[in-house]
C-alpha beads as a LAMMPS data file, in Angstrom:
LAMMPS data file: protein, C-alpha beads

188 atoms
187 bonds

1 atom types
1 bond types

-500.0 500.0 xlo xhi
-500.0 500.0 ylo yhi
-500.0 500.0 zlo zhi

Masses

1 110.0

Atoms # bond

1 1 1 278.206 -178.068 81.344
2 1 1 280.447 -176.259 78.543
3 1 1 282.045 -173.006 79.499
4 1 1 280.769 -170.081 76.764
5 1 1 283.607 -168.330 74.866
6 1 1 283.668 -164.597 76.329
7 1 1 283.875 -161.996 73.190
8 1 1 286.730 -160.133 72.886
9 1 1 286.471 -156.887 71.707
10 1 1 289.689 -156.004 70.256
11 1 1 289.445 -158.491 67.509
12 1 1 292.345 -158.629 65.267
13 1 1 294.594 -156.334 66.549
14 1 1 298.196 -156.605 68.243
15 1 1 297.644 -155.660 72.112
16 1 1 301.384 -154.945 72.765
17 1 1 304.658 -155.927 74.539
18 1 1 302.896 -156.467 77.452
19 1 1 300.272 -156.440 79.575
20 1 1 299.372 -160.133 79.983
21 1 1 298.173 -161.926 77.269
22 1 1 295.134 -163.808 77.357
23 1 1 294.172 -167.481 76.453
24 1 1 294.303 -168.158 72.697
25 1 1 296.487 -164.843 71.995
26 1 1 298.938 -165.603 69.716
27 1 1 302.836 -165.066 70.794
28 1 1 305.539 -163.552 67.914
29 1 1 308.802 -164.205 69.888
30 1 1 312.053 -161.446 69.733
31 1 1 314.348 -163.018 66.642
32 1 1 317.556 -164.601 68.418
33 1 1 320.296 -167.055 66.960
34 1 1 322.125 -167.855 63.616
35 1 1 319.844 -169.947 61.795
36 1 1 316.808 -167.350 62.003
37 1 1 319.058 -164.432 61.668
38 1 1 319.831 -166.141 58.030
39 1 1 316.126 -167.262 57.253
40 1 1 315.176 -163.941 58.355
41 1 1 317.566 -162.159 56.009
42 1 1 316.161 -164.275 53.586
43 1 1 313.029 -163.442 53.904
44 1 1 313.224 -159.961 54.398
45 1 1 314.402 -159.862 50.036
46 1 1 310.736 -161.098 49.532
47 1 1 308.657 -158.750 52.230
48 1 1 310.655 -155.561 52.713
49 1 1 307.957 -154.028 54.686
50 1 1 308.698 -156.345 57.610
51 1 1 310.887 -154.964 60.618
52 1 1 312.977 -158.350 60.944
53 1 1 311.996 -158.308 64.705
54 1 1 309.986 -161.576 65.248
55 1 1 310.780 -165.389 64.303
56 1 1 309.044 -167.804 66.590
57 1 1 305.429 -168.184 67.074
58 1 1 303.447 -169.775 70.372
59 1 1 299.919 -170.136 71.278
60 1 1 299.474 -168.473 75.205
61 1 1 297.746 -170.865 76.912
62 1 1 296.964 -169.910 80.578
63 1 1 298.301 -167.864 83.261
64 1 1 300.505 -168.951 85.549
65 1 1 302.448 -167.936 89.108
66 1 1 305.633 -166.694 87.562
67 1 1 304.488 -165.962 84.148
68 1 1 302.691 -167.307 80.782
69 1 1 301.894 -171.330 79.917
70 1 1 302.165 -171.580 75.909
71 1 1 301.922 -173.844 73.670
72 1 1 304.788 -174.491 71.080
73 1 1 306.381 -176.186 68.495
74 1 1 310.108 -176.401 68.518
75 1 1 313.068 -179.078 68.555
76 1 1 311.679 -181.073 70.656
77 1 1 308.102 -181.253 69.125
78 1 1 305.047 -179.394 70.386
79 1 1 305.171 -178.647 74.316
80 1 1 303.671 -177.016 76.954
81 1 1 306.357 -174.345 78.340
82 1 1 306.728 -171.727 80.746
83 1 1 307.698 -168.181 79.764
84 1 1 308.649 -166.236 82.523
85 1 1 307.035 -162.509 82.964
86 1 1 310.638 -160.720 82.607
87 1 1 310.820 -162.328 78.984
88 1 1 307.376 -161.532 77.723
89 1 1 308.061 -157.726 78.732
90 1 1 311.138 -157.593 76.747
91 1 1 311.106 -160.504 73.760
92 1 1 307.171 -161.135 73.293
93 1 1 304.718 -159.107 70.893
94 1 1 301.564 -160.280 71.958
95 1 1 298.450 -160.865 69.322
96 1 1 294.668 -160.753 69.547
97 1 1 294.194 -162.973 66.795
98 1 1 290.696 -164.462 67.770
99 1 1 287.411 -162.910 68.089
100 1 1 286.353 -164.783 71.054
101 1 1 288.522 -166.629 73.763
102 1 1 288.495 -170.550 73.320
103 1 1 286.883 -172.476 75.944
104 1 1 288.951 -174.391 78.296
105 1 1 287.231 -177.997 76.634
106 1 1 288.056 -176.348 73.010
107 1 1 292.473 -175.675 74.253
108 1 1 292.091 -179.132 76.006
109 1 1 291.031 -180.681 72.503
110 1 1 293.256 -179.252 70.680
111 1 1 296.563 -179.831 72.603
112 1 1 295.643 -183.134 73.017
113 1 1 295.248 -183.775 69.311
114 1 1 298.393 -181.932 69.090
115 1 1 300.421 -182.368 71.881
116 1 1 304.269 -184.350 71.598
117 1 1 303.540 -184.523 67.904
118 1 1 306.795 -183.881 65.650
119 1 1 309.207 -180.637 64.842
120 1 1 308.677 -180.212 61.080
121 1 1 312.192 -179.010 60.238
122 1 1 311.524 -179.523 56.183
123 1 1 308.956 -176.816 56.110
124 1 1 311.641 -173.899 56.282
125 1 1 312.661 -175.047 53.333
126 1 1 309.692 -175.565 51.075
127 1 1 308.386 -172.300 52.681
128 1 1 311.499 -170.482 50.633
129 1 1 310.882 -172.968 47.578
130 1 1 307.240 -171.735 47.642
131 1 1 308.208 -167.881 48.053
132 1 1 311.037 -168.512 45.195
133 1 1 308.161 -170.538 43.100
134 1 1 305.636 -168.038 43.381
135 1 1 308.052 -164.990 43.031
136 1 1 309.200 -166.346 39.310
137 1 1 306.672 -168.793 38.000
138 1 1 303.655 -167.279 39.917
139 1 1 302.800 -170.848 41.095
140 1 1 302.117 -172.486 43.952
141 1 1 303.894 -175.830 45.050
142 1 1 301.407 -178.367 46.705
143 1 1 301.599 -178.575 50.485
144 1 1 302.502 -181.592 52.495
145 1 1 299.858 -181.962 55.440
146 1 1 301.236 -184.285 58.143
147 1 1 301.287 -184.215 61.694
148 1 1 304.491 -182.443 62.514
149 1 1 304.846 -178.688 63.060
150 1 1 306.595 -175.785 62.783
151 1 1 305.492 -173.076 65.294
152 1 1 304.373 -171.245 62.268
153 1 1 301.708 -174.462 60.954
154 1 1 301.104 -174.828 64.798
155 1 1 299.821 -171.398 65.795
156 1 1 297.929 -171.255 62.083
157 1 1 296.394 -174.463 62.675
158 1 1 295.146 -173.462 66.447
159 1 1 293.530 -170.326 64.508
160 1 1 292.145 -172.539 62.290
161 1 1 290.471 -175.066 64.621
162 1 1 289.608 -171.951 66.715
163 1 1 287.193 -170.806 63.805
164 1 1 289.009 -167.947 62.260
165 1 1 291.896 -169.233 59.689
166 1 1 294.845 -166.685 59.154
167 1 1 295.423 -168.083 55.469
168 1 1 294.326 -170.986 52.772
169 1 1 295.547 -174.292 54.492
170 1 1 297.100 -174.933 51.398
171 1 1 299.404 -172.146 51.812
172 1 1 302.859 -172.487 53.598
173 1 1 302.388 -170.920 56.444
174 1 1 304.644 -168.117 57.526
175 1 1 305.413 -165.686 59.673
176 1 1 304.630 -162.382 57.720
177 1 1 301.653 -163.872 56.566
178 1 1 300.133 -163.721 59.910
179 1 1 301.522 -160.259 60.019
180 1 1 299.727 -158.628 56.947
181 1 1 296.621 -160.412 58.294
182 1 1 296.576 -158.504 61.303
183 1 1 298.111 -155.079 59.649
184 1 1 301.676 -155.366 61.469
185 1 1 300.325 -153.544 63.722
186 1 1 301.137 -153.417 67.595
187 1 1 300.570 -151.158 70.786
188 1 1 303.018 -150.273 73.327

Bonds

1 1 1 2
2 1 2 3
3 1 3 4
4 1 4 5
5 1 5 6
6 1 6 7
7 1 7 8
8 1 8 9
9 1 9 10
10 1 10 11
11 1 11 12
12 1 12 13
13 1 13 14
14 1 14 15
15 1 15 16
16 1 16 17
17 1 17 18
18 1 18 19
19 1 19 20
20 1 20 21
21 1 21 22
22 1 22 23
23 1 23 24
24 1 24 25
25 1 25 26
26 1 26 27
27 1 27 28
28 1 28 29
29 1 29 30
30 1 30 31
31 1 31 32
32 1 32 33
33 1 33 34
34 1 34 35
35 1 35 36
36 1 36 37
37 1 37 38
38 1 38 39
39 1 39 40
40 1 40 41
41 1 41 42
42 1 42 43
43 1 43 44
44 1 44 45
45 1 45 46
46 1 46 47
47 1 47 48
48 1 48 49
49 1 49 50
50 1 50 51
51 1 51 52
52 1 52 53
53 1 53 54
54 1 54 55
55 1 55 56
56 1 56 57
57 1 57 58
58 1 58 59
59 1 59 60
60 1 60 61
61 1 61 62
62 1 62 63
63 1 63 64
64 1 64 65
65 1 65 66
66 1 66 67
67 1 67 68
68 1 68 69
69 1 69 70
70 1 70 71
71 1 71 72
72 1 72 73
73 1 73 74
74 1 74 75
75 1 75 76
76 1 76 77
77 1 77 78
78 1 78 79
79 1 79 80
80 1 80 81
81 1 81 82
82 1 82 83
83 1 83 84
84 1 84 85
85 1 85 86
86 1 86 87
87 1 87 88
88 1 88 89
89 1 89 90
90 1 90 91
91 1 91 92
92 1 92 93
93 1 93 94
94 1 94 95
95 1 95 96
96 1 96 97
97 1 97 98
98 1 98 99
99 1 99 100
100 1 100 101
101 1 101 102
102 1 102 103
103 1 103 104
104 1 104 105
105 1 105 106
106 1 106 107
107 1 107 108
108 1 108 109
109 1 109 110
110 1 110 111
111 1 111 112
112 1 112 113
113 1 113 114
114 1 114 115
115 1 115 116
116 1 116 117
117 1 117 118
118 1 118 119
119 1 119 120
120 1 120 121
121 1 121 122
122 1 122 123
123 1 123 124
124 1 124 125
125 1 125 126
126 1 126 127
127 1 127 128
128 1 128 129
129 1 129 130
130 1 130 131
131 1 131 132
132 1 132 133
133 1 133 134
134 1 134 135
135 1 135 136
136 1 136 137
137 1 137 138
138 1 138 139
139 1 139 140
140 1 140 141
141 1 141 142
142 1 142 143
143 1 143 144
144 1 144 145
145 1 145 146
146 1 146 147
147 1 147 148
148 1 148 149
149 1 149 150
150 1 150 151
151 1 151 152
152 1 152 153
153 1 153 154
154 1 154 155
155 1 155 156
156 1 156 157
157 1 157 158
158 1 158 159
159 1 159 160
160 1 160 161
161 1 161 162
162 1 162 163
163 1 163 164
164 1 164 165
165 1 165 166
166 1 166 167
167 1 167 168
168 1 168 169
169 1 169 170
170 1 170 171
171 1 171 172
172 1 172 173
173 1 173 174
174 1 174 175
175 1 175 176
176 1 176 177
177 1 177 178
178 1 178 179
179 1 179 180
180 1 180 181
181 1 181 182
182 1 182 183
183 1 183 184
184 1 184 185
185 1 185 186
186 1 186 187
187 1 187 188
């Protein structure tokens, strides 16, 4: 028998840097590295309200003994990785986007459909082109839908599959769009 989804009272607000995330929470990791620094600097030109803190997104999967298992898209593709508690406490902001926690069956179905798919590095360039085209011409460029993902795309597809889309599927996903939807709020 399928397990019922558990209702989450907090809705779409951030729950801070720690306590432990719950299944289905969206995690935003601190921005580190040269590439994210350059792209973050460029993004800040279009989104001056953004604090520039985060960059990488992942999905909280399940609690482990020494941290939390997450589903993420990185250079190796879509993988499940363990994030240690000390990293969660210092380098992660946790957001409760879904109104209900996903069932085990929902999580397993999503993971089986996306695990080991490739990484979509081209979407960073396409996202920046879209920002420029929107800024100067007030039009969108068509989005390419394939089975490769960035961390942003994976989190946005997850929210859509779980019944609470973050934005239109035709728009290129980007971290700041998610932060706008949650109001950029977080608690400490």
